C-alpha positions as CSV (number, residue, x, y, z in Angstrom):
1,X,-19.3,-34.9,-5.0
2,X,-21.6,-32.9,-6.6
3,X,-22.8,-33.7,-10.4
4,X,-24.0,-31.4,-12.9
5,X,-26.2,-32.3,-16.0
6,X,-25.6,-31.3,-19.6
7,X,-26.4,-27.6,-20.4
8,X,-29.7,-27.3,-22.0
9,X,-30.7,-24.3,-23.8
10,X,-34.0,-22.6,-23.2
11,X,-35.9,-21.8,-26.5
12,X,-35.1,-18.3,-26.3
13,X,-31.7,-18.6,-26.0
14,X,-31.3,-21.3,-29.0
15,X,-33.3,-18.9,-30.7
16,X,-30.5,-16.0,-30.2
17,X,-27.5,-18.8,-31.1
18,X,-29.2,-19.9,-34.3
19,X,-28.6,-16.5,-35.8
20,X,-24.9,-16.6,-34.5
21,X,-22.3,-16.5,-37.2
22,X,-18.8,-17.4,-36.9
23,X,-16.1,-14.9,-38.3
24,X,-12.6,-15.6,-40.2
25,X,-9.8,-14.1,-38.6
26,X,-6.2,-13.8,-40.1
27,X,-4.3,-12.7,-37.2
28,X,-0.6,-13.7,-39.3
29,X,0.4,-14.8,-35.6
30,X,4.0,-15.2,-35.2
31,X,4.6,-18.3,-32.1
32,X,8.1,-18.9,-30.0
33,X,11.0,-17.7,-30.8
34,X,12.1,-21.2,-33.3
35,X,10.2,-19.5,-36.1
36,X,12.5,-16.2,-35.7
37,X,15.6,-18.0,-35.3
38,X,14.5,-19.8,-38.2
39,X,13.9,-16.5,-39.9
40,X,10.4,-18.4,-40.8
41,X,8.6,-15.6,-40.7
42,X,8.1,-13.0,-43.6
43,X,11.2,-10.9,-44.6
44,X,10.1,-7.8,-42.9
45,X,9.6,-9.4,-39.6
46,X,13.3,-10.9,-39.5
47,X,14.7,-8.0,-37.7
48,X,12.3,-8.2,-34.8
49,X,14.9,-9.6,-32.6
50,X,18.4,-9.3,-33.4
51,X,20.8,-12.1,-33.6
52,X,22.4,-11.8,-30.5
53,X,19.2,-11.7,-28.8
54,X,18.1,-14.8,-30.4
55,X,21.2,-16.3,-28.8
56,X,21.0,-15.3,-25.6
57,X,17.1,-16.6,-25.1
58,X,17.9,-19.6,-27.3
59,X,20.8,-20.1,-24.9
60,X,18.6,-20.4,-22.0
61,X,16.0,-22.9,-23.5
62,X,15.3,-25.8,-21.3
63,X,17.0,-24.7,-18.6
64,X,15.0,-23.2,-15.0
65,X,15.3,-19.7,-17.0
66,X,13.4,-20.8,-20.0
67,X,11.4,-17.5,-21.2
68,X,9.3,-19.6,-22.9
69,X,8.2,-21.9,-20.0
70,X,7.4,-18.6,-18.1
71,X,5.9,-17.1,-21.2
72,X,5.2,-18.3,-24.7
73,X,5.9,-15.7,-27.2
74,X,3.1,-14.9,-29.6
75,X,2.5,-11.9,-31.5
76,X,-0.2,-10.6,-34.7
77,X,1.1,-9.5,-37.6
78,X,-1.1,-6.1,-37.0
79,X,0.4,-5.6,-33.4
80,X,4.3,-6.1,-35.4
81,X,3.2,-3.4,-37.6
82,X,2.5,-0.6,-34.6
83,X,5.6,-1.8,-32.6
84,X,8.1,-1.1,-35.3
85,X,8.1,2.5,-34.7
86,X,7.3,2.1,-30.9
87,X,9.8,1.0,-28.5
88,X,7.7,0.4,-25.6
89,X,5.2,-1.8,-27.3
90,X,8.4,-3.7,-28.8
91,X,9.2,-4.4,-25.3
92,X,5.4,-5.5,-24.5
93,X,5.6,-8.3,-26.6
94,X,9.6,-9.1,-27.2
95,X,10.9,-11.7,-24.8
96,X,14.2,-10.8,-22.8
97,X,16.2,-12.6,-20.3
98,X,15.8,-10.0,-17.7
99,X,12.2,-11.9,-17.0
100,X,13.8,-14.6,-15.7
101,X,17.2,-13.3,-13.8
102,X,15.0,-13.3,-10.3
103,X,12.0,-15.9,-10.7
104,X,10.4,-14.6,-7.0
105,X,6.8,-14.6,-6.9
106,X,3.4,-16.1,-6.2
107,X,2.3,-19.5,-8.0
108,X,-1.4,-18.1,-7.9
109,X,-1.4,-14.4,-7.6
110,X,-4.1,-13.6,-5.2
111,X,-4.4,-16.9,-4.1
112,X,-7.3,-17.1,-6.7
113,X,-7.9,-21.1,-6.1
114,X,-8.5,-20.3,-2.9
115,X,-12.2,-18.7,-4.1
116,X,-12.6,-21.1,-7.2
117,X,-15.9,-23.3,-5.8
118,X,-15.7,-24.8,-9.7
119,X,-13.1,-24.9,-11.8
120,X,-11.7,-22.2,-14.5
121,X,-14.6,-19.7,-11.7
122,X,-13.7,-17.4,-9.3
123,X,-15.9,-15.6,-7.0
124,X,-13.5,-13.4,-4.8
125,X,-15.9,-10.4,-4.6
126,X,-19.6,-9.3,-5.6
127,X,-18.5,-10.5,-9.2
128,X,-17.7,-13.8,-10.5
129,X,-14.6,-14.4,-13.0
130,X,-14.4,-16.6,-15.5
131,X,-11.0,-18.3,-17.6
132,X,-13.1,-19.1,-20.5
133,X,-10.0,-19.0,-22.8
134,X,-6.4,-19.7,-21.9
135,X,-4.7,-17.6,-24.6
136,X,-5.0,-14.2,-26.2
137,X,-3.6,-13.6,-30.1
138,X,-0.3,-12.0,-28.7
139,X,1.1,-12.3,-25.3
140,X,2.3,-9.2,-23.0
141,X,5.5,-10.9,-21.7
142,X,4.2,-8.6,-17.9
143,X,0.8,-10.4,-17.5
144,X,-0.5,-11.6,-14.9
145,X,-1.9,-14.5,-15.9
146,X,1.0,-16.6,-17.0
147,X,0.4,-19.3,-14.9
148,X,-2.7,-20.2,-16.8
149,X,-1.7,-19.2,-20.1
150,X,1.5,-20.9,-19.4
151,X,-0.2,-24.0,-18.4
152,X,2.1,-24.5,-14.9
153,X,1.4,-26.4,-12.1
154,X,-0.5,-25.2,-9.3
155,X,-1.0,-26.1,-6.0
156,X,-4.8,-26.3,-4.9
157,X,-6.3,-26.1,-1.7
158,X,-6.3,-29.9,-1.1
159,X,-2.6,-30.0,-1.7
160,X,-2.6,-31.7,-5.0
161,X,-0.6,-29.9,-8.1
162,X,-2.9,-29.5,-11.4
163,X,-3.0,-26.5,-13.9
164,X,-5.7,-24.1,-13.8
165,X,-8.5,-25.4,-16.2
166,X,-11.1,-23.1,-18.2
167,X,-14.7,-22.3,-16.7
168,X,-17.4,-25.5,-18.2
169,X,-20.8,-23.5,-18.8
170,X,-23.0,-26.3,-17.3
171,X,-21.0,-26.4,-13.9
172,X,-21.3,-22.2,-14.1
173,X,-24.5,-21.8,-14.3
174,X,-25.4,-24.6,-11.9
175,X,-23.6,-22.9,-9.8
176,X,-25.0,-19.1,-9.8
177,X,-28.4,-20.4,-9.9
178,X,-28.1,-22.9,-7.2
179,X,-25.4,-19.6,-5.3
180,X,-28.7,-16.9,-6.3
181,X,-31.3,-19.2,-5.2
182,X,-30.1,-19.4,-1.9
183,X,-29.6,-15.7,-1.2
184,X,-33.4,-15.1,-2.6
185,X,-34.5,-17.6,-0.1
186,X,-32.2,-15.9,2.7
187,X,-33.3,-12.4,2.5
188,X,-30.6,-11.2,0.0
189,X,-27.3,-12.7,1.8
190,X,-26.3,-16.4,1.6
191,X,-26.7,-18.1,4.5
192,X,-23.4,-19.5,4.5
193,X,-21.1,-16.8,3.2
194,X,-23.1,-13.7,3.5
195,X,-22.5,-13.1,0.0
196,X,-25.0,-11.3,-2.2
197,X,-26.4,-12.4,-5.6
198,X,-23.9,-13.0,-8.2
199,X,-25.3,-10.0,-10.7
200,X,-22.1,-9.0,-12.4
201,X,-19.6,-12.1,-14.1
202,X,-15.8,-11.4,-16.0
203,X,-15.6,-13.4,-18.9
204,X,-11.6,-13.5,-19.1
205,X,-8.7,-15.9,-20.0
206,X,-6.3,-15.6,-21.4
207,X,-8.9,-13.3,-24.1
208,X,-12.4,-14.4,-24.8
209,X,-12.6,-12.3,-28.3
210,X,-9.7,-15.5,-29.1
211,X,-12.9,-17.6,-29.2
212,X,-15.2,-18.1,-31.9
213,X,-18.6,-15.6,-32.2
214,X,-20.6,-18.8,-31.3
215,X,-18.7,-19.5,-28.2
216,X,-18.7,-16.2,-26.7
217,X,-22.5,-16.2,-27.5
218,X,-23.2,-19.4,-25.8
219,X,-21.8,-17.9,-22.5
220,X,-23.5,-14.7,-23.0
221,X,-27.2,-16.4,-23.6
222,X,-26.5,-18.6,-20.9
223,X,-25.5,-16.2,-18.2
224,X,-28.3,-13.9,-19.3
225,X,-30.4,-17.1,-18.6
226,X,-29.3,-17.8,-15.1
227,X,-29.8,-14.2,-13.9
228,X,-27.0,-12.5,-14.1
229,X,-27.5,-8.9,-15.0
230,X,-23.9,-7.4,-16.3
231,X,-21.5,-9.4,-18.3
232,X,-17.8,-7.5,-19.0
233,X,-15.7,-8.8,-21.7
234,X,-12.1,-8.8,-20.8
235,X,-10.1,-8.3,-24.0
236,X,-6.8,-6.6,-25.5
237,X,-8.0,-7.9,-28.7
238,X,-8.3,-3.9,-29.5
239,X,-4.9,-3.8,-29.3
240,X,-3.8,-6.7,-30.8
241,X,-6.2,-7.2,-33.6
242,X,-8.9,-5.0,-33.9
243,X,-10.1,-6.4,-37.1
244,X,-11.7,-9.1,-34.7
245,X,-14.6,-6.7,-34.5
246,X,-16.2,-7.2,-37.6
247,X,-20.0,-7.2,-39.0
248,X,-20.4,-10.8,-38.0
249,X,-19.2,-10.0,-34.0
250,X,-21.6,-6.7,-33.9
251,X,-24.2,-9.3,-35.3
252,X,-24.1,-11.4,-32.6
253,X,-23.8,-8.4,-30.1
254,X,-27.1,-7.2,-31.5
255,X,-28.9,-10.3,-31.5
256,X,-28.0,-10.7,-28.3
257,X,-29.6,-7.6,-27.1
258,X,-32.0,-8.2,-29.3
259,X,-32.9,-11.4,-27.4
260,X,-31.8,-10.2,-23.7
261,X,-32.3,-6.3,-23.7
262,X,-31.9,-6.4,-19.9
263,X,-28.3,-7.5,-19.8
264,X,-26.0,-4.9,-20.1
265,X,-22.4,-5.8,-21.3
266,X,-19.3,-3.9,-20.1
267,X,-16.2,-4.6,-22.5
268,X,-13.0,-3.9,-20.5
269,X,-10.7,-3.3,-22.7
270,X,-6.5,-3.5,-22.1
271,X,-4.6,-0.5,-24.0
272,X,-1.2,0.0,-22.2
273,X,0.1,2.7,-24.2
274,X,-1.5,5.3,-26.5
275,X,0.7,3.7,-29.8
276,X,-1.2,1.0,-29.3
277,X,-4.1,2.7,-30.5
278,X,-2.6,6.1,-32.3
279,X,-0.7,6.1,-35.6
280,X,2.6,6.9,-35.8
281,X,5.4,8.4,-38.3
282,X,8.4,6.1,-38.9
283,X,10.2,8.5,-36.5
284,X,7.8,7.8,-34.0
285,X,5.6,10.8,-33.5
286,X,2.1,11.0,-33.3
287,X,0.0,12.6,-36.1
288,X,-2.5,15.2,-35.5
289,X,-5.8,15.6,-37.2
290,X,-8.2,18.2,-38.1
291,X,-10.7,18.3,-35.0
292,X,-7.5,19.2,-32.6
293,X,-7.0,15.3,-31.5
294,X,-4.5,12.8,-32.3
295,X,-5.0,10.5,-35.3
296,X,-6.5,7.0,-34.3
297,X,-5.4,3.5,-36.2
298,X,-8.4,3.2,-38.7
299,X,-9.1,-0.3,-37.8
300,X,-8.7,0.4,-34.1
301,X,-11.1,3.9,-34.1
302,X,-13.9,2.1,-36.4
303,X,-14.3,-1.2,-33.8
304,X,-14.3,1.5,-30.9
305,X,-17.2,3.7,-32.4
306,X,-19.0,0.8,-33.5
307,X,-19.4,-0.3,-29.7
308,X,-19.5,3.0,-28.2
309,X,-22.7,3.7,-30.9
310,X,-24.6,1.0,-28.6
311,X,-25.9,2.0,-25.4
312,X,-26.2,-1.1,-23.7
313,X,-21.9,-1.4,-24.1
314,X,-20.0,0.9,-22.0
315,X,-16.3,0.7,-22.7
316,X,-13.5,0.6,-20.0
317,X,-9.9,1.0,-20.1
318,X,-7.5,-0.7,-17.6
319,X,-3.7,-1.2,-17.2
320,X,-0.9,-1.8,-15.4
321,X,1.9,0.6,-15.1
322,X,5.1,-1.4,-16.2
323,X,8.5,-0.9,-16.1
324,X,10.0,0.6,-19.9
325,X,6.5,0.2,-21.5
326,X,4.1,2.9,-19.7
327,X,6.3,4.4,-16.7
328,X,6.0,7.9,-18.3
329,X,3.5,10.3,-17.6
330,X,3.3,12.4,-20.6
331,X,2.3,8.9,-22.1
332,X,-0.5,8.1,-19.8
333,X,-1.8,11.8,-20.1
334,X,-2.1,11.4,-23.7
335,X,-3.5,7.8,-23.3
336,X,-6.5,8.7,-20.8
337,X,-7.5,11.8,-22.8
338,X,-7.6,10.1,-26.4
339,X,-9.6,7.0,-24.7
340,X,-12.5,9.6,-23.0
341,X,-12.5,11.5,-26.1
342,X,-13.4,8.0,-27.9
343,X,-15.9,6.8,-25.6
344,X,-13.5,4.3,-23.3
345,X,-13.8,5.4,-19.5
346,X,-10.6,5.2,-17.5
347,X,-11.3,2.2,-15.0
348,X,-8.2,1.5,-13.0
349,X,-4.3,1.5,-13.5
350,X,-2.4,-0.9,-11.7
351,X,0.5,-1.9,-9.6
352,X,2.3,-4.9,-10.6
353,X,1.7,-8.2,-9.4
354,X,3.4,-10.5,-7.6
355,X,3.5,-13.3,-10.0
356,X,6.3,-15.5,-11.1
357,X,9.3,-12.8,-12.3
358,X,7.5,-9.3,-11.3
359,X,11.0,-7.6,-10.2
360,X,11.7,-7.7,-14.0
361,X,8.2,-5.7,-14.8
362,X,7.1,-4.3,-11.6
363,X,7.7,-0.1,-10.8
364,X,8.1,0.8,-7.5
365,X,4.0,1.4,-5.8
366,X,5.4,5.1,-4.9
367,X,6.7,6.0,-8.5
368,X,3.3,4.3,-9.9
369,X,1.7,6.8,-7.8
370,X,3.7,9.7,-8.9
371,X,3.2,9.0,-12.5
372,X,0.1,8.6,-12.3
373,X,-0.8,12.0,-10.6
374,X,1.7,13.6,-12.5
375,X,0.1,12.3,-15.7
376,X,-3.1,14.2,-14.6
377,X,-2.2,17.3,-14.5
378,X,-4.2,19.7,-17.2
379,X,-6.7,16.9,-17.5
380,X,-10.4,17.5,-16.6
381,X,-12.0,15.6,-13.4
382,X,-14.3,13.5,-15.7
383,X,-10.3,12.4,-17.8
384,X,-8.9,11.2,-14.4
385,X,-11.2,9.0,-13.5
386,X,-8.9,6.4,-12.7
387,X,-7.6,5.5,-9.6
388,X,-4.3,3.5,-9.1
389,X,-5.0,-0.1,-7.4
390,X,-2.6,-2.5,-6.2
391,X,-4.4,-6.3,-5.7
392,X,-3.6,-7.2,-2.1
393,X,-4.1,-11.0,-1.1
394,X,-7.4,-9.4,0.7
395,X,-8.7,-7.8,-1.8
396,X,-8.1,-4.7,-4.5
397,X,-6.3,-1.7,-2.7
398,X,-6.0,1.5,-3.7
399,X,-3.2,4.0,-3.1
400,X,-4.9,6.5,-1.8
401,X,-1.8,8.8,-1.8
402,X,1.6,9.5,-0.8
403,X,2.8,12.7,1.4
404,X,6.2,14.3,0.4
405,X,6.7,15.7,3.8
406,X,6.8,13.9,7.2
407,X,4.6,13.5,9.2
408,X,4.9,15.0,12.6
409,X,4.4,13.2,15.9
410,X,3.8,10.0,13.6
411,X,6.9,7.1,15.1
412,X,7.7,5.7,11.2
413,X,6.3,8.6,9.2
414,X,9.4,10.6,9.5
415,X,9.8,10.6,5.6
416,X,6.4,10.5,4.6
417,X,4.0,7.9,4.6
418,X,1.8,6.1,2.2
419,X,-1.7,5.3,2.6
420,X,-3.8,2.1,1.3
421,X,-7.3,1.9,1.3
422,X,-9.4,-1.3,0.7
423,X,-11.6,-1.2,-2.3
424,X,-12.9,-4.4,-2.7
425,X,-12.0,-7.4,-0.2
426,X,-13.6,-10.9,-0.1
427,X,-17.1,-12.0,0.0
428,X,-19.2,-9.5,1.6
429,X,-16.2,-6.6,1.6
430,X,-16.8,-6.1,5.9
431,X,-13.5,-4.0,6.2
432,X,-14.5,-1.8,2.8
433,X,-12.4,1.4,2.6
434,X,-10.8,0.7,5.9
435,X,-7.0,2.0,5.4
436,X,-3.2,1.5,6.1
437,X,-1.0,3.4,6.6
438,X,3.0,2.6,6.7
439,X,6.2,4.5,5.9
440,X,7.7,5.0,2.5
441,X,10.0,3.2,1.0
442,X,10.8,3.9,-2.4
443,X,12.3,0.9,-3.7
444,X,9.4,-1.2,-2.5
445,X,7.7,-3.0,-5.4
446,X,5.1,-5.4,-3.4
447,X,3.5,-5.1,-0.1
448,X,6.5,-7.0,1.8
449,X,8.5,-3.8,0.8
450,X,6.6,-2.1,4.0
451,X,6.5,-4.5,6.1
452,X,8.9,-2.8,8.8
453,X,7.0,0.3,8.9
454,X,3.5,-0.4,9.1
455,X,2.0,2.7,11.1
456,X,-1.6,2.1,10.9
457,X,-3.7,-1.1,10.2
458,X,-7.3,-0.6,10.2
459,X,-7.7,-2.4,7.0
460,X,-5.3,-5.2,8.1
461,X,-3.6,-5.6,4.9
462,X,-0.3,-6.8,7.5
463,X,-2.5,-8.0,10.4
464,X,-3.2,-11.1,9.0
465,X,-0.1,-12.2,8.0
466,X,1.0,-11.5,12.1
467,X,2.7,-8.2,11.3
468,X,2.0,-5.0,14.0
469,X,3.1,-1.7,13.5
470,X,6.8,-0.8,13.7
471,X,5.8,1.3,17.2
472,X,4.7,-1.3,18.9
473,X,7.5,-3.4,18.2
474,X,9.1,-0.7,19.7
475,X,7.6,-0.9,22.8
476,X,8.0,-4.9,23.4
C-alpha cells in the first residue's frame, strides 16, 4: 500500500495560482427528463420533447431499460437554441428509447482499468489520461464515458466492484515524478514496463471546462512542475457553452504561460456537426459571409479566435461518426473545411466504441470509412489530415483501407477486404503500424463482426483472443 503526502505547491506555482480568478457562468442547464415532463423549463423549451416522447421515456423509469440510468439527461440553453434548427443536434442530446433496446456492450471500454496505476489516471499509451471531472455542461447520448458520467459499478483488476473515481492531484503528481525518475535513471526507458518519459497529459472526464479556472490552473501548474511538456484539455464546451471561454479564463491561460513558457497547451475540442458552430436560418440553411466562408455563431468564433491567436496553444477537433448525427459526407466536408479555416486542426474521426448500448449509435465500420472519404473529396491535403480510427482493446487502430473489388488469390477476400493499421498500443508500442486484413462485412459495427473472416493478422488484433485466420481453420 502506497502513501502520498498532501500536495504542496512550489513558490512559482503559488505565485501563478494567486493570480487566477474564477469566472461566473449562467449555463441555464436543464437536468433530467422530469423537468420537461412537469414543464418546469422555459416556455419556449417545452416542446423540445413531445408528449409521446416523454411518455415513452417515463414508462422505462426504474426498469432495466431506464434511459437516465444509462446516461443522465442534460442540456444547456445555448445548445438548445442551436438545436432548434438542427435535427442532428437534437438527436445528440435528446434521450430516445432506442438507446436501451439492446444493452450489449463493455462496462469498461478499452479495458482502461487494466492501465490505471492510480485512481482517475489511465496510462495505456505514451501519454497519460486524467479523469478530472465527472460531468459536462450537457450530455451526448452516445458518450463512450457513459460508465463514468453515470457512476456505474466497474469490475476492477482485483475483482471488486466500484465506480470509476476522479484523479487526485497529489497521487497523480507522485506517480508522474516517480515514473519519470525511473525512466531517467534507466537510460530513457522504464526498467519494468519499457515505457518512455510521461511528457504529455490529457485532462478529460467529463469535461475539464466544467471546472472553475482555479481548479484547472492547479492541474496545469502541478503537471508542469512534474515535468509534463504538453497538456491537452479535452472539451466540448465550445459547442455546449462557448461563453465559458471568457476573459477570466484567458487571463488564467496567459498567467500560466508567463509562469511556464516551456509548456504547450493543446485544446482538443469536440464538434460533431457543423451546426454546432455555424449560424443557421430557421429553415436549417447555413449563412454565407462576406469572405466566401460560412457565418459562425459569434460566441464560438470569438472563443476560437482568442485561442488561435496564442501561438503556444494549438486546437484540434476529433469526433466519432454516429448514426443520425453526422453520418453524412456533406456535413463532415463542411465541418473539416470550416474548422481549418478558423485555426482548428482536424485530428481524428472515430468509429463508435463498444459501450453499453452501442448498437443504437454505431455506424458500420465500412460505411464510416466511405462517408469520411467521400467527405474529403474536393478538400485540400491539409484540410484532410483526419484519419478514421477505431479503438481496439490492444490500441488505437486506423481503418486504413476498404477495397471495393475482390482480392485475387486471397482466401476470404472474394468480396474485398478491410485493412486495419495499429497506430498506438500499450506500453512501448511494439506492434505500431502492423496491419490486420479481414474480409469485408458491410454490417460490422465492431471488430467482432470480422471474427470469422480474418485473412492476415500481423498486428495481433484477433490472435490475442485465439482467433486464427479463416484459411487456417479451413485447413485443419
